[in-house]
N, C-alpha and C positions, 0 to 999 in steps of 0.2 A: 504494500500500500504506500502511496506517496507520502513524503514527509520532508521536513527540513530540520537539521540539527547543527548547532555550533557550540563548542565548549573550549575549555582551556587545555585539553589534552586529547591526543588521538584515541587513546584507549577509553577515555570517558565518553567521547562521541560514539565510538564503535559499540560500546555496551548499550547505549540508548538505541542505536540503529538496529541492533540485533533484536531488541524487544519490540520495536515497531514493525520489523519484518515478520514477527510472529503474531501480529495482530494486536499488540498492546497499544494503549493510548499514549498521548503526549505526557500525561502524568506518570504512567508506568515507566516510560523512558526517562523521565526526570528523576524518579526514585532510583532506578538502576544506575543512571549517570552519577548521581550524588554518592551512592555507595561506592562506585568505582573511583570517584574523586578522592574519597577518604583513603583509598589504597595508593593511587598513583600520583596524587597531588597532596602529600601528607602535611606539608607546611601550610598550604593554602586552605585546606578543608579538613574538617574532622567531625565525628559524630557528637562531640561535646563542645560544639561551637554554635554559631548563629547564622541566620540568613534572612532574606526577604524574597518572597515569590510574587510574581505577577501572573494571574490566571484569568483567561477569558474563555468561558464556555460558549458554545454556539448559541446565538440569539440572546445572549445576556451581556450586560455591561462588564467591563474589566473589574477585577477585585485584587486587592493586595492582601497577602497573608504575611504578617509581620512575625517572623520567627527569630528575631534578633534576641540577644541575651537580656536577662533581667538581673537587676542587682539583688543580692540576698535579702531575705526578709528581716534579718538582723545582723549586726556586725559582731564578730568575735573580738575578744580583748586584743589590743595591739601587741601585748607581750606574748600572746600565744600564736601569732601569725608567722607563717613561713613566707618571707618577702626578701627578694634579692633585687639589686639594681645592677644592670649590666649595660655596657656600651657596645653598640653595633656600628661597624665601619662600613658605610655604603660607598666608599671611594671618595667622592667629592664632599661628603659630609658624614658626620657621625650623629648617632641618635641614642638617647638613653631610654631603656625599657625597664619596666618592673615585671618580674616574673616570680614564680613560686605559687604554692597552693593558695596563698592569700590574695591572688589576683584572679582566681577563677570565678566567673559570674555564672548564674544559672543558665544552662544551655537549653534552648527551645527548638533547635533545628530538627531533631529526631521526632518529637511529637508532631511537628508540622508535616513532615514527610509521611508519617503514618496517617495523619488526618486527611491529607490530600489523596493518599492511596485509597482510604476507606470510601471517600466520596466519588472519586473520578478514575480510579484504577480498574483494571479488568483482569490482569494476570495475578496469580498468587505471589505473595511477597518472596517466598523461597526461590521462585524462578527469577525474580528481579534481582535478588542478591547473589545468584549463582556465579555470574561472571566475576564480580568483585571478589567473592570468596576464592575462586580458582586462581585469580591473579595474586591474592594475598598469600595463598598457600605455596604456589610454585615460584612466586617472585615475578617481578616485571623489570624490564631494562630501564634504568634511570636515564631520562632524557637530559640533554644539555641544560635546558632551562630549569628543570627541577633541581638538578645538581647545583646550579648557580644560586638558586633560592636558598638551598641548604647551606651553601657556603656563606651567604650573606648573614644568616642567622646562626652561624656556628656557635657563638657564645651561649645561645639559648639551648640548642639541641645537643650541646656537650656539657651542660651545666650539672648533670648528675651522671654517675657511672651507668645507670640503666638507660638513660636517653642516649648517651654516647655510644653504648653498645648497639642500640637499635639502629642508629643511623650511620654506623661505621662499617667499613670493609677494609680488612688489612690494617694498615697503620694510620688511617685517617677516615674522614667522611666519605661516603659513597661518591663516586665520580661518574661522569657520563659513560654509559655502557656497562656499568656494574649492575648486578641483580640485587634488588631489595625485596625481601619477603616479609610477611607479617602474619604468620599462622594464627597467632592469638586473636588478631582482629578478624580473621576469617571465622573463628569460633564464635566471636561476639555477633557478627552480622548474621550468621546462620541461626543463632539462638534468638536474636531480635526478630528475624523473619518468622520464626515459629511462635514466639510468645507475645509479640507486639508491645503495646504501651507498658504493660506491667513490668517487663524486663528492664525498661529504661527507668521507670519511676520507683520500683520497689525491689527489683531483682538484683542480679550480680553486679551490673553496671552501677546501679545506685549505691550498693554496699561498698564497692571499691572507691567510688568518688567521695562518699561521706567518710570513709576511713583514711583518706589522704590527710596526713598530719599538717596542721597549720592553716586550714581553710576556714571559710565562713559558712559554707553550705550546710543546711540541715535537711532532714527528711521532708519537711513541709515545702522547702524550695522545689524539690524535684516532683513532689506530688502535684504542685500547682503550676509547674512549667507547662506553658501552652502557647500556641500562636494566637495572635490577635488579628481579626479581620478588619480591614480598613477600606474606606472608599478612596480610590486614588485621587490625587490632585490632578485636575484637568487644566490644560492650557491649549492654545492653538497658534499656529504660525503658517502663513502662506498656504491656506487651504487645507492644512493638516490638523487633525485632532491628536493630542498627545496626552497620555496618562502617565503619571509619575508617582513615586513613593511619597506619601504625605507626611506632615508633622506627626510625631516628634522627630522623624528623620530630617536631616538637613539637606541631603543630596537633591531631592526633588524640588524643594523651595529654591535652591541655588540655580538649578537648571531652568526652572520656569522663569525666574527673574531675568536670566540672560536671554532666553528665547523670546520673551515678551518685550524686553527693552531694546534689543538690537534692531536697527533699521533693516529694511530689505537689502540695502546695499551698504557694505561696510568693509573696511580694510583691517589689516592686522593690528594697527594701533588701537582702533576702536574695540576690537575683541580683547586685547590685553587690558585696556582700561576697564571694560565691563567686568572681566574676571577679577581685577584688582578691587574694584568697588564692591562687588558681591562678597569677596573674601573679607573685606573690612566690615561690611554689614553683618556677615555671618558670625564674626568674632566679637563685634562691639555692640550689636543690638539687633532688633528684629529687621528682617528684610522687607523693605518698602519699595515696591517697583516704581512708583511715581517719581521720587527723587532720582532714581537711577535713569529713568527715561529722560528726565531733564538734563542730567549730567551728560548723557550720550548724544544729545541733540546736536552739539557742536562738534561731534567727532564722527559724523556719518560717513565721510569718505574713508602657569604656574600649574618603592616596591614593598607592597605590603601583602599581608596574608589574606588575600581575597581571590576568588575565581568566580566564573559565571557559566551558566548553561541556558541555552535557548532552544525550544522545541515547538514545532507546529505539526499537527497530524492531519490526515485526510478527512477526519470527521469534523474538523473545524475547531478543535480544542487547541488552545495556546497555553504553554506553560514555560515560565522562565524563573530561574533561581540564581541569585547572587549569594554566595556563602563564604564564611570566613571562620578561621580559628584564631584570629589575631596573629601573633607570632608563636603561640603556644606558651604554656606556663613553665616549660622546662622540666616538668615532672611526669613520669610515666605511671599510669594506673597499673598496679601489679596485676598480672594475669589477663590483661586486656589488649595490649599493644596500642593503647590510646594515650596521647598527650592532650589534656584538656586545654581550653582557651585561657588566655591571660587578659581578657577584656577589661578587668578592673585596673590593670596596669597600663592601659593604652592612653597616651597623652591626648589623642584626638577625642577620646570618649570621656575620660575623667581628667581634665587638664590640671586640677589642683593636687593630683597625686592619688595613689591607690587606696587612701583612707577617706578621701573626700567625696563620697557618693551618698545619695539619698536611698534609704532602704526600699525594696520592693518597687522598683521603677524600671520601666523599659528604657534602656539606653538609646540615645539618638545615634544614628549611623549615616554615613555617606552613601551606603548601598542604595542603588536606585534602578531596579529593573523597570524598563519603560516600554510602552506600547505606542506606536505611531501609525496613524491611518490617514491615507490620502487617496487621490485619484488612481495612483499606480498600485495600490494594495495596502497591506497591513504588515508591519514589521515589529518584532519584539527583540529587545536587546538589553544588555547590561555590561558592566565592566568591573574588573578589579582595579586596584590602585589607590585605595585609601582616599586622600584628599584629591587625587587626580581623577577620581571617578566623575566628579561633577563637570570638569573641563573636558574630559574625553567624550562623555556622552553628549554634552552640549555641542561640541564641534561635529560629531557624527550626525546628530539630528539636524544641525544647520545645513550640512551637505545634502542630506536626504531631502529636506524640504526645498532645496534649490534644484532638485531633480537629478542629483548625482547617483549612479548605481551603487548598491550596497558595498561591494568590494572596494571600489574607488573611495567611497566615503570613509571606510575604515583605514585604508592605506594613506590617505591624505596626511600631510605633515601637521603636527599639533604643537600648541603652546600651552603653558601652564603658568598661572600667576598666583602666588601665595605669600602673604606677609610682606608684600612689596618686592618680592624677588621673582624674576621671570626666568623661565627655561623654555627653549623651543628647539624643534627639529629643523635643521638647516634646509632651506628651500629657496630657490631663485625667485619664487613668487613674492616672498615677504622678508627674506633674511636681512637685506641691506637696510630696509626701513626700520626693522626692529633693532638692528645693531646700532644705528644712529640714535634711536630714542633710548635704548637701554645698553650702554656700553659695558655694564657689568653683568650682562645676561650670561646664563649658562647655556651653551650651544652644543647640541648633539649633532654629530655629522651624519647620523643615520637613524632610522626608527629605533626607539629604545623602550624597554619595559617600564621605565620611569613613568611613561605617559599612559599607563593602564593597558588593559587588554579587552577590547570590545568585541563581543561575539553576538551575531545577529542571525535570526531566522525570519524569512519573509514569505507571505502568501500573496501572490500577485493578483491584480484585478481580473486576470484571465483564468485564475484558478491554479496556476503553476506554483512552484516553490523555488526559492533562492536561499542560499545560506552563505555567510561570510564570517571568518574567524580572524582574529588579530594575530599576525605573526610576531608582534612585539612580545607576546607571552606564549608563543608556541601553540596558538590555537589551531583547532581542526574543525572543519565543517564538512557536511555531507548532505546530499539530497537524494531522493528516490522518486 
């Protein structure tokens, strides 16, 4: 049956394609792809992380399923917490991260996947988990991008002997071409597929997570972990309807502000100015589009642990999921092969530090799966890249609404503006103008993972399918 799939890894995409070839729905494919991502994209995705899904059922309006992490219902004593601070060297810059059991937030991703499957799946969960389990048992060949991500977060994934042993081969971390297996995770996924929500909330996974020394989580946190259904934020541009992740997430608000404020015709300086002002509004106060429009009127002429999956099926179902494990907390759950999230230690999420959070609150995220519909068809997409999610998706959406084909829209050079600092991919079309305006700019001579990884599936107005994945993060797309 016809379909379109795009994701951040060839094996993730293939696992979804195999399910749809067997008659599964887009949600079946999404669940299978997420399980496989846990295995082959282990820094970017994990069963004890969070995510956001965009779902559109045939004949119904789009819906958001917020499966991002929740802060614990109460805080443990600071003296009892397992907290470490490490510095990660990203080459041109370094960044401080907080890890340890004290940074683990309540994970809501698995409950969301099980909820989606119960409502919109067709195939048994054990069949959806089979490919991920096989890959985890026999091992998969580590790709250059995944090896690079592991190298970037080496201080985290080597912070304990157990974590180091899991991600190492020979005398160091796994390298491209090495085989990485995780039979313990295979056992977990098989049992999850058989037992369902109970296994996550009350079974062995729950017991292992609650027994991790130095954390905040209690049994009530896991029993109450659940996705939140939200009405998407809607905007429009050049005859296209666009649906985005709404508040409390920040990504959708930022993207909507840019799409609504930018004139039909604009240059690179206008785009940079828009991103700069939206970033300032994001960090200093509520985003108000009217002042942004006024500001841009005279200008008419900125790697993180996130990945994305987009799927459309022949029955008209659309399913997209952006998922993240943060950078991981550096601690392995005994007997599971799983490293939980470190979301309470993420500066983007808890800027005042890993103790400065409000109990029992859904954290805001930049994740923003989005749906775009116009005369040429309907496209669903999302991106990894932390703060770069908003600028990556804005630029791809701008290109699509200007009539550019999906693959060209994803391959087009990007810029990012954050905290007054600009970075951009070199391009004859705009590089000289940006260099003059921003002599201190960080310039990339070729497409780079820094600018996110946007993966897109499209159903054309004629009923056909297209798919495009971002080579910046080794994406893979397929259609049938």
